[in-house]
Every structure is written in C-alpha cells, then in structure tokens.
C-alpha positions in Angstrom: 0.0 0.0 0.0 2.8 2.4 0.9 4.7 1.6 -2.3 1.5 2.2 -4.3 1.1 5.6 -2.6 4.7 6.5 -3.3 4.2 5.6 -7.0 1.1 7.7 -7.3 2.9 10.7 -5.7 5.7 10.1 -8.2 3.2 10.2 -11.1 1.7 13.5 -9.8 5.2 15.0 -9.5 5.9 13.8 -13.0 2.7 15.5 -14.2 3.8 18.8 -12.6 7.3 18.5 -14.2 5.6 17.6 -17.6 3.4 20.7 -17.5 6.3 22.9 -16.5 8.5 21.7 -19.3 5.7 21.8 -21.9 4.8 25.3 -20.8 8.3 26.6 -20.9 8.9 25.2 -24.4 5.9 27.1 -25.7 5.9 30.3 -23.7 9.6 31.1 -23.8 10.3 31.8 -27.5 13.9 32.8 -26.7 14.9 29.2 -25.8 18.0 28.0 -27.6 18.2 24.6 -29.3 19.8 22.9 -26.3 17.2 24.2 -23.8 14.3 23.3 -26.1 15.8 19.8 -26.6 16.0 19.5 -22.8 12.4 20.4 -22.5 11.5 17.7 -25.1 13.5 15.1 -23.2 11.7 16.0 -19.9 8.3 15.9 -21.7 8.8 12.5 -23.2 10.6 11.1 -20.1 7.6 11.9 -17.9 5.4 10.6 -20.6 7.3 7.3 -20.3 6.3 7.1 -16.7 2.6 7.3 -17.6 3.2 4.6 -20.1 4.7 2.4 -17.4 1.7 3.1 -15.2 -0.6 2.0 -18.0 1.3 -1.2 -18.4 1.4 -1.9 -14.7 -2.3 -1.3 -14.3 -3.0 -3.6 -17.3 -0.9 -6.4 -15.9 -2.6 -6.2 -12.5 -6.1 -6.4 -14.0 -8.0 -9.7 -13.7 -10.0 -9.3 -16.9 -7.5 -7.7 -19.3 -9.9 -7.5 -22.2 -12.5 -5.7 -20.2 -9.8 -3.4 -18.7 -8.5 -2.4 -22.1 -12.0 -1.6 -23.3 -12.7 0.6 -20.3 -9.4 2.4 -20.8 -9.4 3.0 -24.5 -9.1 6.7 -24.0 -6.0 6.2 -21.8 -4.4 4.1 -24.6 -5.3 6.7 -27.2 -3.8 9.4 -25.0 -0.5 7.6 -24.8 -0.3 6.9 -28.5 -2.0 9.7 -30.4 -0.3 12.8 -28.9 2.7 12.0 -31.0 0.7 13.7 -33.7 0.6 17.5 -33.2 -3.2 18.0 -33.6 -3.8 15.6 -30.7 -1.5 17.0 -28.1 -4.5 18.0 -25.9 -4.9 14.3 -25.1 -1.7 14.4 -23.1 -3.8 15.6 -20.2 -5.8 12.4 -19.9 -3.3 10.2 -18.0 -2.7 13.1 -15.5 -6.4 13.3 -14.8 -6.5 9.5 -14.2 -3.7 9.7 -11.7 -5.1 12.7 -9.9 -8.5 11.0 -9.7 -6.9 8.1 -7.9 -5.3 10.5 -5.4 -8.5 12.3 -4.4 -10.4 11.8 -1.2 -12.5 8.8 -0.5 -16.0 10.2 -0.5 -17.8 10.3 -3.8 -18.8 14.0 -3.6 -15.2 14.9 -2.6 -13.8 12.9 -5.5 -16.2 14.6 -7.9 -15.3 18.1 -6.5 -11.6 17.4 -6.7 -11.9 15.9 -10.1 -13.8 18.9 -11.5 -11.3 21.4 -10.1 -8.3 19.4 -11.3 -9.8 18.6 -14.7 -10.9 22.2 -15.4 -7.4 23.5 -14.6 -5.5 20.8 -16.5 -7.7 20.8 -19.5 -7.8 24.6 -19.7 -4.1 25.1 -19.1 -3.0 22.4 -21.6 -5.5 23.6 -24.2 -4.3 27.2 -23.9 -0.7 26.1 -24.4 -1.5 23.8 -27.3 -3.7 26.4 -28.9 -1.0 29.1 -28.6 1.5 26.6 -30.1 -0.5 25.9 -33.2 -2.1 29.4 -33.7 0.7 31.8 -32.8 2.3 31.9 -36.3 -0.6 30.8 -38.4 -1.7 33.1 -41.2 -4.7 35.2 -40.2 -4.5 34.1 -36.6 -5.8 36.4 -33.8 -4.3 34.4 -30.9 -0.7 35.6 -30.4 -0.2 35.5 -26.6 -0.9 33.1 -23.7 -3.5 35.6 -22.5 -5.4 35.4 -25.8 -5.3 31.6 -25.7 -6.4 31.4 -22.1 -9.3 33.9 -22.6 -10.5 31.9 -25.6 -10.2 28.6 -23.7 -12.3 30.0 -20.8 -15.0 31.4 -23.0 -15.1 28.1 -25.0 -15.2 25.8 -21.9 -18.0 27.9 -20.3 -19.9 27.9 -23.7 -19.9 31.7 -23.7 -18.0 32.1 -26.9 -17.4 35.9 -27.2 -15.9 35.5 -30.6 -13.1 38.1 -30.1 -10.5 35.3 -30.3 -11.0 32.1 -32.2 -8.7 29.5 -33.9 -8.1 29.5 -37.6 -6.2 26.3 -38.0 -7.4 22.7 -38.2 -5.6 21.8 -35.0 -7.2 24.8 -33.3 -10.6 23.7 -34.4 -10.0 20.3 -33.0 -8.9 21.8 -29.7 -12.0 24.0 -29.7 -14.3 21.0 -30.2 -12.6 19.1 -27.4 -13.0 22.1 -25.1 -16.7 22.4 -25.9 -17.3 18.7 -25.1 -15.2 19.0 -22.0 -17.1 22.1 -20.8 -20.5 20.5 -21.3 -19.3 17.4 -19.5 -18.0 19.3 -16.6 -21.1 21.4 -16.4 -23.3 18.3 -16.4 -21.1 16.8 -13.7 -21.5 19.9 -11.5 -25.3 19.9 -12.1 -25.6 16.2 -11.3 -23.5 16.6 -8.1 -25.6 19.6 -6.9 -28.8 17.7 -7.7 -27.6 14.7 -5.8 -26.6 16.9 -2.8 -30.0 18.6 -2.7 -31.8 15.2 -3.0 -29.7 13.9 -0.1 -30.5 16.9 2.1 -34.2 16.6 1.4 -34.2 12.9 2.1 -32.3 13.5 5.3 -34.8 16.1 6.4 -37.7 13.8 5.5 -36.1 11.0 7.5 -35.7 13.3 10.5 -39.3 14.4 10.2 -40.5 10.8 10.0 -38.4 9.9 13.1 -40.0 12.8 15.0 -43.5 11.8 14.0 -42.8 8.2 15.1 -41.5 9.4 18.4 -44.6 11.6 18.9 -46.8 8.7 18.1 -45.1 6.6 20.7 -45.4 9.3 23.3 -49.1 9.8 22.5 -49.7 6.0 22.7 -47.8 5.9 26.0 -49.9 8.8 27.4 -53.1 7.1 26.3 -52.2 3.9 28.1 -51.3 5.8 31.2 -54.7 7.6 31.0 -56.5 4.3 30.6 -54.8 2.7 33.6 -55.5 5.7 35.7 
C-alpha cells in the first residue's frame, strides 16, 4: 500500500514536471536549441512514466480485455499525442492519476476531479492552442493571455468570438473544449442535484423519526390515562 502511494505521488510530481517543461517550451520563445531539446527530453521522459503506469495497471487487472475496453481513452492518450493536432490528449493520464489521489468520499472525489480537470484541460488547451495558432496566417491568438481567454470562453460555452482558432488543429482543440465544458457542467449539475436530494431525504427521515417518536409518546400517554 505504501509503495503504491509513493508511486502515485511520483506520477503526480511527473505530471507537474511535464506541464512545466511543456509550458516553458511554448511560452519562452527565446529558448535555444539545447534548452528546447532538454524540455522535449523531460516531456517524453515523464510521458514514459505514464506509459509504465498504464502497463502496470494492465498487468494487474484480472479481466484484461474488459480493462482495455474501459481504458481505450488512456491508450489513445498515450499513442496519439505523438501527432501534433492531438496533443491535448496528453492531459488524460494526468487526470486519471489525480482521480486516484483524491479523497475517498464520492462527492469529494467529484469536486476534486472537477477542479483538477478544469485547470489541467484549460491550461493544456491554452498552451496547445497558442503553439498551433501563434504563427498561423490570419491568426488572432498571439499570446498566452489570448489563448487562455479563448479557452475559458469556450469551456464555459460563452464564446465571445473576439478570439478564435483558424487552424485545423485549433478547431480540434475547440471541439474538445466544448465537449469538456458541457461534460464538466453536467457533472456539476448532477452533483448539486444529488446533494439537494440527499439533504431533502435527510430532512424527511428526521421528520418521520420525530413523527414516530410523537406517536409513541401519545400512545404511552393514552395507556397511562386508561390505567388511571
């Protein structure tokens, strides 16, 4: 159990290092060839740890075929990001690791997952969008601030339209963000509805318990009155 916890902490630290190296390689345009190569080594090295985690989890599963089917997105996230348009999928293994590290209660897990997913998806999407849009002809996204503003407005389905992607890769990222935003909003709504339902049920249970207690007291008083 302790070794498992250490491994998960290692994966979380690897995710932080991965995001830092990926961000530096995109945001710092003054990087030399050596520094950029070092960032690439760090990115792919940490990516290797996620690949190892995938293989370990696969080997530990009892029903390997069922496990593979349930983790097709994880497999795609490890293979497809080698292609530039699909770099946003790099965030998927990090979400899986963070989900395993969250608190035990279901509502706590959902809350932690929503916060971590929103940040990771938004931050990675902003970086990836800036990477593919910055030098594209006719682009209107030239800074990280532009990319972050577009990401937030897209994830929240507001879509101001002052910044938008013009490349095919950017359109793919936008579609992924729209789906992610709707999914996260649906999760928040479902969690809130579950909490309200639970509170109403708890109040109903307390009210029923009080009614039963009153009935017992009334019945006891009636028996005492009859005996007297």
